[in-house]
C-alpha positions as a Markdown table, in Angstrom:
| # | Residue | x | y | z |
|---|---|---|---|---|
| 1 | Met | 115.2 | 106.1 | 93.7 |
| 2 | Arg | 118.5 | 105.5 | 95.8 |
| 3 | Val | 119.7 | 102.0 | 96.4 |
| 4 | Leu | 118.3 | 100.2 | 99.2 |
| 5 | Thr | 121.2 | 100.1 | 101.6 |
| 6 | Ala | 119.8 | 100.2 | 105.1 |
| 7 | Ile | 119.0 | 97.1 | 107.2 |
| 8 | Val | 117.6 | 98.0 | 110.6 |
| 9 | Leu | 119.3 | 96.4 | 113.7 |
| 10 | Ala | 116.3 | 96.6 | 116.1 |
| 11 | Ile | 115.3 | 93.4 | 117.7 |
| 12 | Ala | 112.5 | 93.9 | 120.1 |
| 13 | Phe | 108.9 | 93.1 | 120.6 |
| 14 | Ser | 106.4 | 95.1 | 118.7 |
| 15 | Val | 102.9 | 95.3 | 117.5 |
| 16 | Ala | 102.0 | 93.9 | 114.2 |
| 17 | Ala | 99.4 | 95.4 | 111.8 |
| 18 | Asp | 96.9 | 93.1 | 113.2 |
| 19 | Gly | 97.6 | 94.2 | 116.8 |
| 20 | Gln | 99.3 | 91.0 | 117.9 |
| 21 | Ala | 102.5 | 91.2 | 119.8 |
| 22 | Val | 105.4 | 89.7 | 117.9 |
| 23 | Ala | 109.1 | 89.0 | 118.6 |
| 24 | Asp | 110.1 | 88.5 | 115.0 |
| 25 | Ala | 112.8 | 91.0 | 114.0 |
| 26 | Cys | 111.2 | 91.8 | 110.6 |
| 27 | Arg | 107.9 | 92.5 | 112.2 |
| 28 | Ala | 109.5 | 94.5 | 115.0 |
| 29 | Thr | 111.3 | 96.7 | 112.3 |
| 30 | Ile | 108.0 | 97.7 | 110.7 |
| 31 | Pro | 106.2 | 100.5 | 112.4 |
| 32 | Ser | 102.4 | 99.6 | 113.0 |
| 33 | Ser | 101.3 | 102.6 | 110.7 |
| 34 | Val | 103.5 | 101.2 | 107.8 |
| 35 | Gly | 102.3 | 97.6 | 108.6 |
| 36 | Arg | 98.7 | 98.6 | 108.5 |
| 37 | Ala | 99.0 | 100.6 | 105.3 |
| 38 | Leu | 100.9 | 97.8 | 103.6 |
| 39 | Ser | 98.4 | 95.2 | 104.6 |
| 40 | Gln | 95.5 | 97.5 | 103.3 |
| 41 | Arg | 97.3 | 98.4 | 100.0 |
| 42 | Phe | 98.5 | 94.9 | 99.1 |
| 43 | Pro | 95.8 | 92.5 | 100.6 |
| 44 | Ala | 97.2 | 89.5 | 98.6 |
| 45 | Tyr | 100.6 | 89.7 | 100.6 |
| 46 | Arg | 101.5 | 89.5 | 104.2 |
| 47 | Leu | 104.4 | 91.2 | 106.1 |
| 48 | Pro | 107.6 | 89.2 | 106.2 |
| 49 | Phe | 109.0 | 87.2 | 108.9 |
| 50 | Val | 112.7 | 86.4 | 109.4 |
| 51 | Thr | 111.9 | 82.8 | 108.4 |
| 52 | Asp | 110.8 | 83.9 | 105.0 |
| 53 | Ser | 114.6 | 84.1 | 104.1 |
| 54 | Leu | 117.0 | 81.2 | 103.9 |
| 55 | Asp | 118.6 | 80.0 | 107.1 |
| 56 | Glu | 122.1 | 80.5 | 106.0 |
| 57 | Asp | 121.4 | 84.1 | 104.8 |
| 58 | Thr | 119.8 | 85.0 | 108.2 |
| 59 | Ala | 122.8 | 83.4 | 109.9 |
| 60 | Phe | 125.2 | 85.4 | 107.9 |
| 61 | Asp | 123.5 | 88.6 | 108.6 |
| 62 | Arg | 123.5 | 88.0 | 112.4 |
| 63 | Asn | 127.0 | 86.9 | 112.4 |
| 64 | Asn | 127.8 | 90.4 | 110.9 |
| 65 | Gly | 126.0 | 92.4 | 113.3 |
| 66 | Gly | 122.5 | 92.3 | 111.7 |
| 67 | Asn | 119.2 | 91.2 | 113.3 |
| 68 | Gly | 118.4 | 88.5 | 110.7 |
| 69 | Cys | 115.8 | 90.4 | 108.9 |
| 70 | Leu | 116.8 | 90.7 | 105.2 |
| 71 | Leu | 113.3 | 91.8 | 103.9 |
| 72 | Val | 113.0 | 95.3 | 105.5 |
| 73 | Ala | 115.1 | 98.2 | 104.8 |
| 74 | Arg | 114.8 | 101.7 | 106.3 |
| 75 | Ala | 116.5 | 104.8 | 104.8 |
| 76 | Asp | 115.7 | 108.1 | 103.3 |
| 77 | Phe | 115.1 | 107.0 | 99.9 |
| 78 | Asp | 113.8 | 110.3 | 98.3 |
| 79 | Gly | 115.9 | 112.7 | 100.0 |
| 80 | Asp | 113.3 | 114.5 | 102.2 |
| 81 | Asn | 114.9 | 113.6 | 105.6 |
| 82 | Gln | 112.1 | 111.3 | 106.4 |
| 83 | Lys | 112.6 | 107.5 | 107.3 |
| 84 | Asp | 111.1 | 105.5 | 104.4 |
| 85 | Phe | 110.7 | 101.7 | 104.1 |
| 86 | Ala | 111.4 | 99.0 | 101.5 |
| 87 | Val | 109.6 | 95.8 | 102.5 |
| 88 | Gly | 109.8 | 92.4 | 100.8 |
| 89 | Leu | 106.1 | 91.3 | 100.9 |
| 90 | Thr | 105.2 | 87.5 | 101.0 |
| 91 | Pro | 102.3 | 86.3 | 98.8 |
| 92 | Lys | 99.5 | 84.6 | 100.7 |
| 93 | Ser | 99.0 | 82.2 | 97.8 |
| 94 | Gly | 101.4 | 81.7 | 94.8 |
| 95 | Asn | 105.1 | 82.3 | 94.8 |
| 96 | Val | 105.7 | 85.8 | 93.3 |
| 97 | Pro | 106.9 | 88.1 | 96.1 |
| 98 | Leu | 106.6 | 91.9 | 96.0 |
| 99 | Val | 109.0 | 94.6 | 97.1 |
| 100 | Ala | 107.0 | 97.7 | 98.2 |
| 101 | Val | 108.6 | 101.0 | 98.9 |
| 102 | Ala | 106.7 | 103.2 | 101.4 |
| 103 | Leu | 107.7 | 106.8 | 101.2 |
| 104 | Ser | 106.8 | 108.9 | 104.3 |
| 105 | Arg | 104.3 | 111.8 | 103.7 |
| 106 | Lys | 102.8 | 114.1 | 106.3 |
| 107 | Asn | 100.2 | 111.8 | 107.5 |
| 108 | Glu | 100.3 | 109.0 | 105.1 |
| 109 | Trp | 102.6 | 106.6 | 103.1 |
| 110 | Leu | 103.1 | 106.9 | 99.4 |
| 111 | Phe | 103.7 | 103.4 | 97.8 |
| 112 | Ser | 105.4 | 102.0 | 94.8 |
| 113 | Thr | 106.7 | 98.7 | 94.0 |
| 114 | Val | 109.9 | 97.5 | 92.6 |
| 115 | Lys | 109.9 | 95.5 | 89.3 |
| 116 | Ser | 111.8 | 92.3 | 89.4 |
């Protein structure tokens, strides 16, 4: 799998997987179909917020043209010319996060996880 190199620069209102409007840059970066699928596939985790990262890291990202979201990357990870996602999921309890890779397929997402 390719190195995760893309950090999306979109800051806008979006709809989270649960249908609630959000203004968080991480949530805005994740399409609702990906968010719903991640929430169903990994129920012990939640989608990330910008505040899940250290303040100094998000400030550095914003000062260098980013949107502050360090936990979502969008790129073509498998070479099929489709946008795929890598998402740092936050545990609902405990402290072991998970990086999930969502590869785009015709009408669904194929998931794998990154070992730490």
